[in-house]
VEXKOLTI-896504 format. One record per residue (C-alpha): residue number from 0; residue in one letter; x, y, z. Coordinates in steps of 0.5 Angstrom, whole numbers, plus 500, padded with zeros to 3 digits. Each point is the difference from the previous one (the first is absolute). Layout:
// residues N
r nr->NUM; rest->A; X->X; Y->Y; Z->Z
...
END
This chain:
// residues 328
r nr->0; rest->M; X->257; Y->272; Z->111
r nr->1; rest->K; X->500; Y->492; Z->499
r nr->2; rest->K; X->507; Y->500; Z->504
r nr->3; rest->A; X->496; Y->505; Z->506
r nr->4; rest->L; X->494; Y->495; Z->500
r nr->5; rest->A; X->505; Y->494; Z->501
r nr->6; rest->F; X->504; Y->504; Z->505
r nr->7; rest->I; X->494; Y->501; Z->504
r nr->8; rest->T; X->497; Y->493; Z->499
r nr->9; rest->F; X->507; Y->498; Z->503
r nr->10; rest->L; X->500; Y->504; Z->506
r nr->11; rest->Y; X->493; Y->498; Z->502
r nr->12; rest->F; X->501; Y->493; Z->499
r nr->13; rest->T; X->506; Y->500; Z->504
r nr->14; rest->S; X->498; Y->504; Z->505
r nr->15; rest->N; X->494; Y->496; Z->501
r nr->16; rest->T; X->503; Y->493; Z->500
r nr->17; rest->F; X->506; Y->503; Z->505
r nr->18; rest->A; X->494; Y->502; Z->504
r nr->19; rest->Q; X->497; Y->493; Z->501
r nr->20; rest->F; X->507; Y->497; Z->503
r nr->21; rest->S; X->503; Y->506; Z->503
r nr->22; rest->K; X->496; Y->503; Z->506
r nr->23; rest->N; X->502; Y->503; Z->507
r nr->24; rest->S; X->498; Y->493; Z->503
r nr->25; rest->E; X->504; Y->496; Z->494
r nr->26; rest->P; X->508; Y->502; Z->501
r nr->27; rest->F; X->505; Y->497; Z->496
r nr->28; rest->A; X->504; Y->494; Z->502
r nr->29; rest->H; X->505; Y->498; Z->495
r nr->30; rest->T; X->503; Y->495; Z->503
r nr->31; rest->F; X->502; Y->492; Z->501
r nr->32; rest->S; X->496; Y->496; Z->505
r nr->33; rest->I; X->499; Y->493; Z->502
r nr->34; rest->V; X->494; Y->496; Z->503
r nr->35; rest->A; X->501; Y->493; Z->503
r nr->36; rest->R; X->497; Y->495; Z->504
r nr->37; rest->D; X->504; Y->495; Z->504
r nr->38; rest->T; X->497; Y->493; Z->499
r nr->39; rest->K; X->503; Y->497; Z->507
r nr->40; rest->T; X->497; Y->506; Z->504
r nr->41; rest->G; X->494; Y->503; Z->496
r nr->42; rest->E; X->503; Y->507; Z->501
r nr->43; rest->M; X->499; Y->505; Z->494
r nr->44; rest->A; X->505; Y->506; Z->499
r nr->45; rest->V; X->501; Y->506; Z->496
r nr->46; rest->G; X->507; Y->503; Z->499
r nr->47; rest->V; X->501; Y->506; Z->496
r nr->48; rest->Q; X->505; Y->506; Z->498
r nr->49; rest->S; X->499; Y->506; Z->496
r nr->50; rest->H; X->503; Y->507; Z->499
r nr->51; rest->W; X->494; Y->503; Z->503
r nr->52; rest->F; X->499; Y->502; Z->507
r nr->53; rest->S; X->496; Y->495; Z->505
r nr->54; rest->V; X->499; Y->495; Z->494
r nr->55; rest->G; X->497; Y->495; Z->506
r nr->56; rest->T; X->494; Y->505; Z->501
r nr->57; rest->A; X->498; Y->499; Z->493
r nr->58; rest->V; X->502; Y->493; Z->497
r nr->59; rest->S; X->500; Y->495; Z->505
r nr->60; rest->W; X->493; Y->497; Z->503
r nr->61; rest->G; X->499; Y->494; Z->504
r nr->62; rest->Q; X->495; Y->496; Z->505
r nr->63; rest->A; X->501; Y->494; Z->504
r nr->64; rest->G; X->496; Y->494; Z->497
r nr->65; rest->V; X->498; Y->504; Z->494
r nr->66; rest->G; X->506; Y->502; Z->495
r nr->67; rest->V; X->505; Y->505; Z->498
r nr->68; rest->V; X->500; Y->505; Z->495
r nr->69; rest->A; X->505; Y->505; Z->497
r nr->70; rest->T; X->497; Y->505; Z->495
r nr->71; rest->Q; X->505; Y->505; Z->497
r nr->72; rest->S; X->502; Y->504; Z->494
r nr->73; rest->F; X->495; Y->505; Z->499
r nr->74; rest->V; X->497; Y->497; Z->507
r nr->75; rest->N; X->493; Y->499; Z->501
r nr->76; rest->K; X->499; Y->499; Z->508
r nr->77; rest->S; X->493; Y->498; Z->499
r nr->78; rest->F; X->503; Y->493; Z->497
r nr->79; rest->G; X->503; Y->499; Z->507
r nr->80; rest->V; X->494; Y->501; Z->504
r nr->81; rest->R; X->495; Y->497; Z->495
r nr->82; rest->G; X->505; Y->494; Z->498
r nr->83; rest->L; X->500; Y->498; Z->507
r nr->84; rest->A; X->493; Y->500; Z->501
r nr->85; rest->L; X->498; Y->496; Z->494
r nr->86; rest->M; X->505; Y->495; Z->502
r nr->87; rest->K; X->497; Y->500; Z->507
r nr->88; rest->N; X->493; Y->499; Z->497
r nr->89; rest->G; X->503; Y->493; Z->496
r nr->90; rest->K; X->503; Y->503; Z->494
r nr->91; rest->T; X->507; Y->497; Z->497
r nr->92; rest->A; X->505; Y->505; Z->499
r nr->93; rest->Q; X->499; Y->499; Z->492
r nr->94; rest->E; X->493; Y->502; Z->501
r nr->95; rest->T; X->501; Y->505; Z->505
r nr->96; rest->M; X->505; Y->503; Z->494
r nr->97; rest->D; X->495; Y->500; Z->495
r nr->98; rest->I; X->495; Y->503; Z->504
r nr->99; rest->L; X->504; Y->506; Z->502
r nr->100; rest->L; X->503; Y->501; Z->493
r nr->101; rest->S; X->493; Y->499; Z->496
r nr->102; rest->N; X->498; Y->507; Z->501
r nr->103; rest->D; X->506; Y->504; Z->501
r nr->104; rest->G; X->502; Y->505; Z->495
r nr->105; rest->G; X->507; Y->500; Z->502
r nr->106; rest->K; X->501; Y->493; Z->500
r nr->107; rest->E; X->506; Y->500; Z->494
r nr->108; rest->V; X->504; Y->505; Z->505
r nr->109; rest->R; X->499; Y->495; Z->506
r nr->110; rest->Q; X->504; Y->495; Z->503
r nr->111; rest->V; X->497; Y->495; Z->505
r nr->112; rest->G; X->502; Y->494; Z->503
r nr->113; rest->I; X->495; Y->496; Z->505
r nr->114; rest->I; X->501; Y->493; Z->504
r nr->115; rest->D; X->494; Y->497; Z->503
r nr->116; rest->A; X->501; Y->496; Z->507
r nr->117; rest->K; X->499; Y->493; Z->496
r nr->118; rest->G; X->506; Y->502; Z->496
r nr->119; rest->N; X->497; Y->502; Z->493
r nr->120; rest->V; X->504; Y->506; Z->497
r nr->121; rest->A; X->498; Y->505; Z->495
r nr->122; rest->V; X->504; Y->506; Z->497
r nr->123; rest->H; X->499; Y->505; Z->495
r nr->124; rest->T; X->504; Y->505; Z->496
r nr->125; rest->G; X->497; Y->505; Z->496
r nr->126; rest->K; X->503; Y->501; Z->493
r nr->127; rest->N; X->501; Y->508; Z->501
r nr->128; rest->C; X->504; Y->499; Z->506
r nr->129; rest->V; X->507; Y->503; Z->500
r nr->130; rest->D; X->505; Y->496; Z->497
r nr->131; rest->F; X->504; Y->496; Z->502
r nr->132; rest->A; X->493; Y->497; Z->503
r nr->133; rest->G; X->499; Y->492; Z->501
r nr->134; rest->H; X->498; Y->495; Z->505
r nr->135; rest->I; X->501; Y->492; Z->501
r nr->136; rest->K; X->495; Y->496; Z->503
r nr->137; rest->G; X->503; Y->494; Z->504
r nr->138; rest->A; X->497; Y->495; Z->505
r nr->139; rest->N; X->497; Y->504; Z->506
r nr->140; rest->Y; X->503; Y->506; Z->498
r nr->141; rest->S; X->501; Y->506; Z->495
r nr->142; rest->V; X->505; Y->505; Z->498
r nr->143; rest->Q; X->498; Y->506; Z->497
r nr->144; rest->S; X->504; Y->507; Z->498
r nr->145; rest->N; X->499; Y->506; Z->495
r nr->146; rest->M; X->505; Y->506; Z->499
r nr->147; rest->M; X->506; Y->495; Z->501
r nr->148; rest->L; X->507; Y->502; Z->497
r nr->149; rest->N; X->500; Y->494; Z->496
r nr->150; rest->N; X->496; Y->493; Z->499
r nr->151; rest->K; X->504; Y->496; Z->505
r nr->152; rest->V; X->496; Y->502; Z->507
r nr->153; rest->P; X->494; Y->494; Z->500
r nr->154; rest->A; X->504; Y->495; Z->498
r nr->155; rest->A; X->506; Y->501; Z->505
r nr->156; rest->M; X->494; Y->501; Z->505
r nr->157; rest->A; X->497; Y->494; Z->499
r nr->158; rest->K; X->506; Y->496; Z->500
r nr->159; rest->A; X->502; Y->503; Z->507
r nr->160; rest->F; X->493; Y->498; Z->502
r nr->161; rest->E; X->501; Y->493; Z->498
r nr->162; rest->E; X->507; Y->499; Z->502
r nr->163; rest->N; X->499; Y->502; Z->507
r nr->164; rest->W; X->494; Y->495; Z->502
r nr->165; rest->R; X->503; Y->498; Z->507
r nr->166; rest->L; X->499; Y->507; Z->502
r nr->167; rest->P; X->494; Y->503; Z->504
r nr->168; rest->L; X->495; Y->504; Z->495
r nr->169; rest->A; X->502; Y->507; Z->502
r nr->170; rest->E; X->508; Y->499; Z->499
r nr->171; rest->R; X->498; Y->496; Z->494
r nr->172; rest->V; X->496; Y->506; Z->497
r nr->173; rest->L; X->506; Y->505; Z->502
r nr->174; rest->K; X->505; Y->495; Z->496
r nr->175; rest->A; X->496; Y->501; Z->494
r nr->176; rest->L; X->499; Y->508; Z->501
r nr->177; rest->E; X->508; Y->500; Z->501
r nr->178; rest->A; X->501; Y->496; Z->494
r nr->179; rest->G; X->496; Y->505; Z->496
r nr->180; rest->Q; X->503; Y->505; Z->502
r nr->181; rest->A; X->507; Y->497; Z->499
r nr->182; rest->V; X->499; Y->499; Z->492
r nr->183; rest->G; X->498; Y->508; Z->499
r nr->184; rest->G; X->493; Y->501; Z->504
r nr->185; rest->D; X->496; Y->506; Z->498
r nr->186; rest->I; X->503; Y->505; Z->495
r nr->187; rest->R; X->499; Y->506; Z->505
r nr->188; rest->G; X->504; Y->497; Z->505
r nr->189; rest->K; X->497; Y->498; Z->507
r nr->190; rest->Q; X->496; Y->503; Z->506
r nr->191; rest->S; X->495; Y->496; Z->504
r nr->192; rest->A; X->499; Y->493; Z->501
r nr->193; rest->A; X->495; Y->496; Z->504
r nr->194; rest->L; X->498; Y->492; Z->502
r nr->195; rest->L; X->494; Y->498; Z->503
r nr->196; rest->V; X->498; Y->493; Z->502
r nr->197; rest->V; X->494; Y->497; Z->502
r nr->198; rest->K; X->498; Y->493; Z->503
r nr->199; rest->G; X->497; Y->495; Z->495
r nr->200; rest->T; X->494; Y->499; Z->505
r nr->201; rest->S; X->496; Y->505; Z->504
r nr->202; rest->T; X->498; Y->499; Z->507
r nr->203; rest->N; X->495; Y->506; Z->500
r nr->204; rest->K; X->505; Y->504; Z->504
r nr->205; rest->P; X->503; Y->505; Z->495
r nr->206; rest->W; X->504; Y->503; Z->505
r nr->207; rest->D; X->504; Y->494; Z->501
r nr->208; rest->D; X->500; Y->497; Z->494
r nr->209; rest->D; X->499; Y->504; Z->494
r nr->210; rest->H; X->507; Y->503; Z->500
r nr->211; rest->L; X->505; Y->495; Z->502
r nr->212; rest->V; X->505; Y->505; Z->497
r nr->213; rest->D; X->499; Y->507; Z->498
r nr->214; rest->L; X->506; Y->504; Z->498
r nr->215; rest->R; X->501; Y->507; Z->496
r nr->216; rest->V; X->506; Y->504; Z->498
r nr->217; rest->D; X->496; Y->506; Z->497
r nr->218; rest->D; X->507; Y->504; Z->498
r nr->219; rest->H; X->507; Y->498; Z->500
r nr->220; rest->Q; X->506; Y->499; Z->496
r nr->221; rest->A; X->500; Y->493; Z->501
r nr->222; rest->P; X->493; Y->497; Z->501
r nr->223; rest->L; X->501; Y->493; Z->500
r nr->224; rest->V; X->506; Y->500; Z->504
r nr->225; rest->E; X->496; Y->504; Z->505
r nr->226; rest->L; X->494; Y->495; Z->499
r nr->227; rest->A; X->505; Y->494; Z->502
r nr->228; rest->R; X->502; Y->504; Z->506
r nr->229; rest->L; X->493; Y->501; Z->503
r nr->230; rest->L; X->498; Y->493; Z->498
r nr->231; rest->K; X->506; Y->497; Z->504
r nr->232; rest->I; X->498; Y->505; Z->506
r nr->233; rest->K; X->493; Y->497; Z->499
r nr->234; rest->R; X->502; Y->493; Z->501
r nr->235; rest->A; X->504; Y->502; Z->506
r nr->236; rest->Y; X->494; Y->503; Z->503
r nr->237; rest->N; X->496; Y->493; Z->498
r nr->238; rest->H; X->505; Y->497; Z->505
r nr->239; rest->M; X->499; Y->505; Z->505
r nr->240; rest->D; X->492; Y->499; Z->500
r nr->241; rest->A; X->501; Y->492; Z->500
r nr->242; rest->G; X->505; Y->501; Z->506
r nr->243; rest->D; X->495; Y->504; Z->504
r nr->244; rest->L; X->494; Y->495; Z->498
r nr->245; rest->A; X->505; Y->494; Z->503
r nr->246; rest->T; X->501; Y->504; Z->506
r nr->247; rest->E; X->493; Y->501; Z->501
r nr->248; rest->T; X->499; Y->492; Z->500
r nr->249; rest->N; X->507; Y->500; Z->505
r nr->250; rest->N; X->504; Y->496; Z->494
r nr->251; rest->M; X->506; Y->504; Z->502
r nr->252; rest->K; X->505; Y->496; Z->495
r nr->253; rest->K; X->495; Y->501; Z->494
r nr->254; rest->A; X->500; Y->508; Z->503
r nr->255; rest->M; X->507; Y->500; Z->500
r nr->256; rest->D; X->502; Y->497; Z->493
r nr->257; rest->E; X->495; Y->505; Z->497
r nr->258; rest->Y; X->503; Y->506; Z->503
r nr->259; rest->N; X->507; Y->497; Z->498
r nr->260; rest->A; X->498; Y->499; Z->493
r nr->261; rest->A; X->497; Y->507; Z->500
r nr->262; rest->M; X->506; Y->503; Z->503
r nr->263; rest->K; X->504; Y->497; Z->495
r nr->264; rest->L; X->496; Y->503; Z->494
r nr->265; rest->F; X->501; Y->507; Z->503
r nr->266; rest->P; X->505; Y->500; Z->505
r nr->267; rest->N; X->501; Y->507; Z->501
r nr->268; rest->N; X->492; Y->501; Z->502
r nr->269; rest->L; X->500; Y->502; Z->508
r nr->270; rest->E; X->493; Y->499; Z->500
r nr->271; rest->M; X->501; Y->492; Z->499
r nr->272; rest->Q; X->506; Y->500; Z->504
r nr->273; rest->Y; X->496; Y->503; Z->506
r nr->274; rest->W; X->493; Y->496; Z->500
r nr->275; rest->T; X->505; Y->494; Z->499
r nr->276; rest->A; X->503; Y->502; Z->507
r nr->277; rest->I; X->493; Y->502; Z->503
r nr->278; rest->T; X->498; Y->493; Z->498
r nr->279; rest->M; X->506; Y->497; Z->503
r nr->280; rest->A; X->499; Y->504; Z->507
r nr->281; rest->N; X->493; Y->497; Z->500
r nr->282; rest->N; X->503; Y->493; Z->500
r nr->283; rest->K; X->505; Y->501; Z->506
r nr->284; rest->S; X->506; Y->501; Z->495
r nr->285; rest->I; X->502; Y->507; Z->503
r nr->286; rest->I; X->507; Y->500; Z->499
r nr->287; rest->K; X->500; Y->499; Z->493
r nr->288; rest->A; X->494; Y->505; Z->499
r nr->289; rest->S; X->504; Y->505; Z->504
r nr->290; rest->E; X->506; Y->499; Z->496
r nr->291; rest->I; X->496; Y->501; Z->494
r nr->292; rest->L; X->496; Y->506; Z->503
r nr->293; rest->H; X->506; Y->504; Z->502
r nr->294; rest->K; X->503; Y->500; Z->493
r nr->295; rest->I; X->493; Y->503; Z->497
r nr->296; rest->Y; X->500; Y->505; Z->506
r nr->297; rest->L; X->507; Y->502; Z->498
r nr->298; rest->K; X->498; Y->501; Z->493
r nr->299; rest->E; X->493; Y->503; Z->501
r nr->300; rest->P; X->499; Y->502; Z->508
r nr->301; rest->N; X->492; Y->501; Z->499
r nr->302; rest->W; X->500; Y->492; Z->500
r nr->303; rest->R; X->501; Y->500; Z->507
r nr->304; rest->E; X->494; Y->505; Z->501
r nr->305; rest->M; X->496; Y->495; Z->496
r nr->306; rest->T; X->502; Y->494; Z->505
r nr->307; rest->K; X->498; Y->504; Z->506
r nr->308; rest->R; X->493; Y->501; Z->497
r nr->309; rest->L; X->499; Y->493; Z->498
r nr->310; rest->P; X->498; Y->497; Z->507
r nr->311; rest->K; X->494; Y->504; Z->501
r nr->312; rest->A; X->497; Y->498; Z->493
r nr->313; rest->G; X->502; Y->492; Z->502
r nr->314; rest->L; X->505; Y->500; Z->495
r nr->315; rest->L; X->506; Y->499; Z->505
r nr->316; rest->Q; X->499; Y->495; Z->506
r nr->317; rest->V; X->506; Y->499; Z->504
r nr->318; rest->S; X->502; Y->501; Z->507
r nr->319; rest->D; X->502; Y->507; Z->503
r nr->320; rest->L; X->507; Y->498; Z->500
r nr->321; rest->D; X->500; Y->498; Z->493
r nr->322; rest->F; X->497; Y->506; Z->498
r nr->323; rest->K; X->505; Y->504; Z->503
r nr->324; rest->E; X->505; Y->496; Z->496
r nr->325; rest->L; X->497; Y->501; Z->493
r nr->326; rest->T; X->499; Y->507; Z->501
r nr->327; rest->R; X->507; Y->502; Z->503
END
């Protein structure tokens, strides 16, 4: 009888305790991550990899001029939204952490990293997070991991982040993630990854500055490899955007420098080649533009039809003779 009562009590306790932190709105995200701030630019970032589908939709949260949050293990997504709101209202990273955990019945299975816009860092690893679990708090960063193959992940991530200080923040965070994976990573393997970077100050235009980088690999055999590829493409398109802005101010040297930088990063992208050629054509470099365009047409004839549609939209302004050359 006593054994039966003990068993019933155990079931009641564990089911109710588990219900406190395992709800449909609180997914598992056993993982390793980094929250970090660049002291030169003020940019803040979250990088994460996990053997879980679409980890970036649960773990990584950020807002320009406010801070970033990584919430993982048994994820409490509200920590992302509420954490950013608290920091926006003036709370430090540690004050925010204390408030979030103060009434959280599942705090011992939570793992959270927070950085505010002033560089204050807070990190928490609940005592019941699955081994190997731990964190390292450094200057303007913290790394945190749970359910790792071994206990080497946080140290490897911290070392990589500190050693690559010359890199832009996004690339630096990626190096930290790669280092964590290189020493073992998640005991279950790998499936998804994400990288989020926001500005250190807000222009009150979230459509412009909240997400400088927002990349997610939801399901992939090598998510960090794919994430690195996407980041490289992102950098290439940043150069394209800069080239377009230079064109608007008629700074053609800068425009061509930016377009060339983009094509070096992503040499096989036909669209980058195409708009570079159109810019050349609009600035009277018809022969060079024609050479590039006709190579593109051989690979994909639809680009010729695209060129024919540009004059109506005002995107190609050349003489009739030059237009025939560009579309022949």
